[in-house]
C-alpha positions in Angstrom: 24.1 85.1 199.8 26.0 85.3 196.2 28.4 88.6 197.9 28.8 86.1 200.4 29.3 82.9 198.3 32.1 85.0 195.6 33.8 86.6 198.7 34.9 82.4 199.6 35.7 81.5 196.8 39.1 83.9 196.8 39.9 82.4 200.2 42.2 79.7 199.2 41.5 76.8 200.5 42.0 76.1 204.3 43.8 79.4 204.7 42.0 81.8 206.2 42.4 86.2 205.9 41.8 88.0 208.8 43.0 91.1 207.8 42.3 91.8 204.0 40.4 95.0 203.9 42.8 95.7 206.2 45.7 95.5 204.4 43.8 96.7 201.2 42.0 99.3 202.0 40.7 102.1 199.9 43.6 105.1 201.7 46.4 102.6 200.4 47.7 105.1 198.0 49.5 107.7 197.5 47.9 111.5 197.7 48.1 112.4 194.4 45.7 110.7 193.2 43.0 112.2 194.8 44.4 115.2 193.8 44.2 113.9 190.2 40.8 112.9 190.8 39.7 116.7 192.2 41.0 117.5 189.1 39.7 115.3 186.9 35.7 115.7 188.5 36.2 119.9 189.0 36.9 119.3 184.6 33.4 116.8 183.9 35.7 114.2 183.0 35.3 112.0 186.3 33.3 109.3 184.4 35.0 109.1 180.7 35.8 105.7 180.0 39.5 105.0 180.2 41.8 102.1 180.2 45.4 101.5 181.7 47.8 99.2 181.9 50.1 97.4 184.2 52.9 95.7 182.6 57.1 96.2 184.2 59.3 97.3 181.1 63.1 95.0 182.1 63.0 91.6 183.6 64.0 90.6 187.7 67.4 89.9 188.6 68.6 90.3 185.0 66.7 87.9 183.9 64.7 87.0 181.2 61.0 85.8 182.6 59.2 86.4 185.9 55.9 84.6 187.0 52.2 86.6 187.0 50.9 86.7 190.8 49.1 89.0 193.4 45.7 89.1 191.0 43.6 86.6 194.1 44.8 89.8 196.0 43.8 92.0 193.4 40.9 90.3 193.0 39.8 91.1 196.9 40.6 94.5 196.8 38.5 95.2 194.0 35.2 93.6 195.4 35.9 95.5 198.4 36.8 99.1 197.6 34.3 101.7 199.2 35.2 104.8 200.6 33.9 105.0 204.4 32.9 108.0 205.4 35.8 107.9 208.8 38.2 108.3 205.5 36.2 111.0 203.4 36.8 112.1 206.5 40.0 111.7 206.5 41.0 113.1 203.1 39.2 116.5 203.4 41.3 117.1 206.4 44.4 116.3 204.3 43.0 118.3 200.6 43.3 122.0 200.4 40.3 123.2 202.9 38.9 125.5 199.7 38.2 121.9 198.0 34.6 121.9 197.2 32.7 120.2 198.7 30.9 118.4 196.7 33.7 116.6 195.4 33.5 114.2 199.0 30.2 113.4 198.5 30.5 112.2 195.0 33.0 109.9 196.9 30.5 108.9 199.1 29.3 106.4 196.2 32.5 105.1 194.5 32.7 101.8 193.5 34.2 99.6 191.5 31.3 98.4 189.5 32.0 100.0 186.1 35.3 97.7 186.4 36.7 95.8 184.0 40.2 93.7 184.8 41.6 91.9 182.0 44.7 90.0 183.1 47.1 87.1 182.8 46.7 84.2 184.8 48.5 83.5 188.3 51.7 81.6 187.4 51.7 82.3 184.5 54.7 83.4 182.6 55.4 87.0 181.8 57.8 89.1 180.2 58.6 93.1 179.9 56.0 95.1 178.0 53.0 92.2 178.3 49.9 94.2 180.3 49.3 92.0 183.3 46.8 94.0 184.1 44.2 96.1 181.9 42.0 97.7 183.9 39.3 99.8 182.2 36.6 102.0 183.5 35.6 105.6 184.9 38.4 107.2 184.5 38.9 109.0 187.6 38.3 105.7 189.5 40.4 103.4 187.5 42.9 106.6 188.2 43.0 106.5 192.1 43.1 102.7 191.9 47.7 103.1 190.3 48.8 102.5 193.4 46.8 100.3 195.9 46.9 97.7 191.9 50.9 98.5 191.6 51.3 97.6 195.7 49.9 94.1 195.5 51.2 92.8 192.5 54.7 94.3 192.6 55.6 91.9 195.4 53.6 89.3 194.7 55.7 88.3 191.6 58.4 90.0 193.7 58.3 86.6 196.1 57.2 84.4 193.3 60.5 85.0 191.4 62.6 85.2 194.1 61.7 81.1 194.6 61.9 80.4 191.3 65.4 81.1 191.3 66.2 79.5 195.1 64.2 76.5 193.2 66.2 76.6 190.3 69.0 76.6 191.7 68.7 73.6 194.7 66.2 71.6 193.1 63.8 72.3 195.3 62.1 75.3 197.3 64.2 74.8 200.7 63.2 75.0 204.2 66.2 77.3 204.3 64.3 79.9 201.7 61.1 80.4 203.5 63.1 80.2 207.5 65.0 83.2 205.9 62.3 85.1 204.3 60.5 85.3 207.0 63.2 87.1 208.8 63.6 89.8 206.5 60.1 90.3 207.4 60.5 90.2 211.4 64.5 92.3 210.7 61.8 95.0 207.7 61.7 98.1 210.0 64.7 98.0 211.9 65.8 98.3 207.7 64.3 100.9 206.1 64.5 103.1 209.8 68.3 102.8 209.2 68.2 102.9 205.1 66.2 106.1 205.7 68.9 107.3 208.2 72.1 106.9 206.1 69.3 108.3 203.7 69.3 111.6 205.1 73.0 111.6 206.0 73.3 112.2 202.7 70.9 114.7 201.9 71.9 117.0 204.4 69.8 119.0 206.6 68.3 121.4 204.0 67.0 118.5 201.2 62.9 117.7 202.0 62.9 113.9 201.8 60.0 112.5 200.3 59.4 108.5 200.6 57.0 107.8 197.4 58.0 103.5 197.9 54.6 102.2 198.0 53.8 101.4 194.9 57.2 99.6 194.9 56.8 98.2 198.6 56.5 94.5 199.7 53.1 94.3 199.7 50.7 96.1 201.4 52.5 96.0 204.8 55.4 96.9 203.7 54.1 99.4 202.2 52.9 100.8 205.6 55.9 99.7 207.3 57.9 101.6 204.9 56.4 104.6 205.0 55.9 104.4 209.2 59.6 104.0 209.6 61.2 105.9 206.7 59.8 108.6 208.7 61.0 107.6 212.0 64.9 107.7 210.4 63.9 111.1 209.1 62.0 111.7 206.1 60.0 114.4 206.0 56.8 112.7 204.5 55.6 109.7 202.5 52.8 110.2 199.3 51.2 107.0 201.4 47.9 108.3 202.5 46.8 105.4 204.6 50.2 105.9 206.7 48.5 109.4 207.0 45.5 108.2 208.6 46.5 105.7 210.3 50.2 106.1 211.6 50.0 110.0 211.9 53.4 110.4 209.4 52.9 113.3 207.3 51.7 112.8 203.2 52.3 114.9 200.1 52.1 114.0 196.6 52.0 115.9 193.2 50.5 114.6 190.1 51.4 111.6 187.4 52.2 111.7 184.0 48.7 110.2 182.8 46.6 113.4 184.4 49.0 115.5 182.2 48.6 112.8 178.9 44.9 112.1 179.8 44.3 115.9 177.9 44.2 116.9 174.4 43.9 121.0 174.6 40.6 119.8 172.8 38.5 119.6 175.7 36.2 122.4 176.6 37.2 123.6 180.0 33.9 122.6 182.8 34.2 125.4 184.6 36.9 127.7 183.8 37.0 130.7 185.8 38.4 131.3 188.9 37.5 134.2 191.3 41.3 136.4 192.9 42.4 135.3 196.1 41.1 138.1 198.0 37.9 137.2 197.3 37.6 141.1 195.9 37.0 141.4 191.6 35.2 139.2 188.8 35.9 135.9 188.1 38.4 135.4 185.0 38.9 132.4 183.2 42.5 131.0 183.4 42.5 128.8 181.2 42.1 132.4 178.4 44.6 134.1 181.1 46.9 131.2 180.7 47.3 132.0 176.7 47.6 135.6 177.2 50.7 134.8 179.7 52.2 131.8 177.6 52.8 134.6 174.3 55.0 136.7 177.1 56.7 134.4 179.0 57.9 132.3 175.1 58.4 136.1 173.9 61.3 136.5 176.9 62.7 133.1 176.9 63.1 133.2 173.0 60.6 130.0 172.3 57.9 129.9 169.8 54.3 129.7 171.9 53.2 126.8 168.9 55.8 124.1 170.5 54.4 124.1 173.9 52.5 121.0 173.9 48.1 122.5 174.6 47.0 119.3 176.3 49.8 120.0 178.3 49.1 123.7 179.2 45.3 122.1 179.3 45.8 120.0 182.5 48.1 122.3 184.4 45.0 124.8 184.2 42.2 121.9 185.4 44.7 121.5 188.7 45.5 124.7 189.3 41.6 125.1 188.9 41.0 122.7 191.4 44.5 124.0 193.5 45.4 127.4 192.8 46.7 127.9 196.3 49.0 124.3 196.0 49.1 124.7 191.8 52.5 122.0 190.8 53.7 121.4 187.5 54.8 118.0 186.2 57.2 119.2 183.4 58.7 116.5 181.6 55.7 114.6 180.1 57.0 115.8 176.9 60.2 118.5 176.4 60.8 119.9 180.0 62.2 123.2 178.4 59.9 123.1 174.9 57.3 122.7 176.8 56.5 121.6 180.6 57.9 124.8 181.8 56.8 127.4 179.6 53.2 126.5 180.1 54.2 126.0 183.8 55.1 129.9 183.8 52.1 130.3 181.7 50.1 129.5 183.8 51.5 130.1 187.4 51.6 133.9 186.1 48.2 134.3 185.2 47.4 132.3 189.4 49.8 135.7 190.2 47.6 138.2 188.5 45.2 136.5 190.7 46.4 136.5 193.7 47.7 133.1 193.8 51.0 131.4 194.6 52.5 128.9 193.0 53.9 126.3 194.7 56.5 123.6 192.9 57.3 122.0 190.1 59.2 118.2 189.5 61.5 116.7 187.3 61.5 112.7 186.3 63.4 111.8 183.8 66.4 112.8 182.8 69.2 115.1 184.5 67.8 116.2 187.3 71.0 118.4 188.7 71.3 120.2 185.3 67.8 120.3 184.5 67.0 122.5 188.4 69.3 125.0 187.6 68.4 125.6 184.1 65.5 125.6 185.5 66.0 127.8 188.6 67.3 130.8 186.4 64.7 130.5 183.8 62.8 131.1 187.5 65.2 134.3 188.8 64.6 135.8 185.1 61.1 134.9 184.8 60.4 137.0 189.0 62.7 139.8 187.5 61.3 140.8 184.8 57.1 140.4 185.5 57.8 141.4 188.8 57.0 138.3 190.3 59.4 137.8 192.8 58.2 135.3 195.0 59.0 132.9 191.3 62.5 132.8 191.6 62.5 130.5 194.9 59.6 127.8 193.8 59.8 124.6 194.9 61.8 121.8 192.5 61.4 117.8 193.1 62.5 115.4 191.5 62.0 111.6 191.2 63.6 108.7 189.6 65.0 105.6 190.4 67.3 108.2 193.0 69.5 105.9 194.7 72.7 106.8 196.8 74.9 107.5 194.5 71.8 109.6 192.6 71.4 111.3 195.8 75.0 112.6 196.6 74.8 114.2 193.9 71.5 115.7 194.4 72.9 116.9 198.1 75.9 118.9 196.5 76.2 122.8 197.4 75.1 124.5 194.6 72.4 121.9 194.1 68.7 124.2 192.6 66.7 121.1 194.5 64.8 121.4 197.1 62.3 117.9 197.8 64.0 114.6 196.3 61.3 111.9 196.1 63.0 108.8 197.0 60.9 105.5 195.9 62.6 101.8 196.1 65.8 102.7 197.9 64.3 103.6 200.8 61.2 101.0 201.1 63.8 98.1 199.5 67.4 96.7 200.1 69.6 97.0 197.1 69.9 93.1 197.4 66.6 92.9 197.0 64.8 95.2 194.7 61.5 95.7 193.5 60.6 94.6 189.9 59.5 97.9 189.1 55.6 96.8 187.9 54.2 100.8 185.9 50.0 102.2 185.4 50.6 103.6 182.1 47.3 105.1 179.9 47.2 103.7 177.1 43.2 105.3 176.3 41.1 107.7 177.0 37.5 108.6 175.6 38.3 105.1 173.1 41.4 106.8 171.7 45.1 105.8 172.4 46.9 107.6 174.5 50.9 107.4 175.0 53.1 109.3 177.0 56.1 110.3 174.8 58.9 112.1 177.4 62.2 112.9 176.4 63.2 109.5 177.6 63.2 106.8 175.1 62.9 103.8 177.8 59.5 104.8 179.3 58.1 105.9 177.0 54.9 103.6 176.8 52.8 101.5 173.5 49.2 102.9 173.3 45.8 102.2 172.3 44.3 98.8 173.3 45.7 96.0 173.0 45.8 92.4 172.6 48.0 90.3 174.0 49.1 86.3 172.5 51.7 84.2 172.8 53.3 81.8 170.3 54.8 78.4 170.3 57.1 76.5 167.7 56.3 72.7 167.5 58.0 71.1 170.8 55.7 73.3 172.0 57.9 76.3 173.8 56.8 79.6 174.2 59.0 82.2 171.5 56.9 85.0 170.9 55.0 87.4 172.7 52.6 89.5 170.4 51.2 92.7 171.7 48.4 94.0 169.4 45.5 95.9 169.0 42.0 95.1 170.7 40.1 95.6 167.3 42.5 93.4 165.6 41.9 89.6 164.1 43.3 86.8 166.5 46.2 85.6 164.8 46.0 81.6 163.9 48.1 78.5 164.1 50.1 77.9 160.9 49.2 80.9 159.6 52.6 83.1 158.2 52.7 86.6 160.4 54.8 89.8 160.0 55.5 91.0 163.3 58.1 94.2 164.5 60.2 93.2 167.9 59.2 95.9 170.6 61.0 99.2 170.3 58.6 101.8 172.2 60.8 104.7 171.2 59.0 103.6 167.6 62.4 103.5 165.6 62.9 101.7 162.7 63.6 97.8 163.5 63.6 94.9 160.7 60.4 92.8 160.6 60.0 89.2 161.8 58.0 86.7 159.8 57.6 83.7 161.7 54.5 80.7 161.2 53.0 79.8 165.2 52.8 75.5 165.4 50.7 77.4 168.4 49.3 80.1 170.3 47.3 80.7 173.2 45.8 84.4 174.5 47.3 85.6 177.4 44.5 88.1 178.7 41.3 86.7 180.0 38.4 88.6 181.8 38.1 88.1 185.9 36.6 91.1 186.7 33.5 92.6 184.9 31.5 95.1 186.0 32.1 94.8 189.8 31.6 90.8 189.7 34.3 88.5 188.9 33.0 86.5 186.0 35.9 83.6 186.3 37.2 81.5 189.0 40.8 82.9 190.3 42.9 79.3 190.5 43.5 77.7 193.3 47.0 78.9 195.0 48.3 74.9 194.0 46.7 75.4 190.8 49.0 78.3 190.3 52.4 76.8 191.7 50.7 74.0 188.9 50.6 76.4 185.7 54.2 78.1 186.8 56.1 74.9 186.9 54.6 73.9 183.8 54.9 76.2 182.6 58.3 77.1 183.4 59.3 73.7 182.2 58.6 74.7 178.9 60.7 77.8 178.5 64.0 77.4 176.3 67.1 76.5 178.8 68.8 79.6 177.4 65.6 81.9 178.3 66.2 80.2 182.0 69.6 80.6 182.8 70.3 82.3 185.8 73.0 84.6 184.7 72.8 86.3 180.9 70.2 84.4 179.6 68.9 84.7 176.3 66.2 87.6 175.8 62.4 86.9 175.0 61.5 88.0 172.4 58.3 90.6 172.1 56.5 92.3 169.2 54.0 94.4 167.3 51.3 93.9 165.1 51.7 95.3 161.9 49.0 97.7 162.5 50.0 98.3 166.1 53.8 99.2 164.7 52.0 101.8 162.0 50.4 103.5 164.9 53.5 103.5 167.7 55.7 105.4 164.3 52.6 107.6 162.9 51.9 109.2 166.5 56.0 109.2 166.5 56.6 111.5 163.6 53.2 113.0 164.7 54.8 114.3 167.8 58.2 115.1 166.3 55.9 118.0 164.0 54.2 119.5 166.6 51.0 119.0 168.5 
């Protein structure tokens, strides 16, 4: 009875929700969430405590603000999250056939009873890099939650933001905007299919195209539509597991940076032994074997083995142990040429010694075409040096905001790229881009984690955080402050020293200010499987949004060339960020 009442409280007044469960089912996710889940589980790390943050890097439409929305859908999804027998049976059919059957037994009991969500209130102002959601719980589970939560948040906030802009221009929401939105939904299937066909014409017949835009799609229905009709338009596969289950779209996936950065290299392999592919001979310790190959690879490439990141190699070994016949490496978590590539080759050659073949690598930043040329050249060199002919033909996949212009370059005749993953550009049209929320690991086992890619914009802020909004005497917000959760909360009337946000950890001058008032931004809405704070009604959230916008400075609300809103770090968080940057520069 209590569960039924809690579920009813999540429904908007006067509205029915007949498709809630279908729109937010557990398999509404990317395949690589489950491939990583297998590897986490096999490494004995499924229940390690971890925290992810969901945030966006840039405000949409060139503005300086956005509105937080989608929390209600997230709560509904978390409360009902379970893998049904049919879901598990389908996963068993698409994961490699040698996946341990005990993993699927483990999935039967998976739910969100160990998950806690801190979030900004529905309808509040939101700014770049300030978390919209903080998701903590068992590592395997909170990793799986990435794509559905991004899907639920990205489109809900996009819709509110578009309506806000229309309201600011016209003085109210207007009927024409609502009718236009309905028209866009009705036309979405043809739009996505046509867009996919254009991209296929640009790519040519040889390049494989993977649709991977679920997390950027316009809600769950939009995600399923995009995956279905991009396949109709000429794409080869989709990362959308639900599209595979319901529509028969071929599914594919690799792994994420969070999986790689979750390993430090100090972990003891849970089960490091791997039997030869032939079934003949004794099992070997893959971690030890990869380490021995690393020296040979580095000597071949003129590198020093100590330059490579041990945590990255440990992640590759864990993934290879989970998928010895389908091993893939994500190369750009640290440095592609000095760490990612040699670590991949060491593990791939260790697998080769046992009779297995690695299937591919992926790049997600930098000059994709140039890096693919260089990687292919190294593959050929190592294939010849170590007498492994198949190595020179290992597939090179690329992703990272690929649009028509970038795709044209990647499709050149001399390109060494084999597979191109396209997300936002296929599931949305150019005039209606996704907000671009991301979901990044910030803490595991209580220790801060950080993505230290060579692309400074995609670096992340480490540690479990608190966030506060600071106001001037007139009640206008002047700055959002991010600090470590363990730090004492700032106080109104107290002078603060803060550092303007620079995710790369570069030098910047501190600011000193004294807020007239302030408020904490992140509230605990979901704790250990239960909604613990009432979700405001739609009317209440709308009122909050209008009030928040009314307090915002006119210079921040300008639609063209607005003044950027300031986000800053506390002294302790700034010091942690700077220390991690310096540590990385000095080497692992």
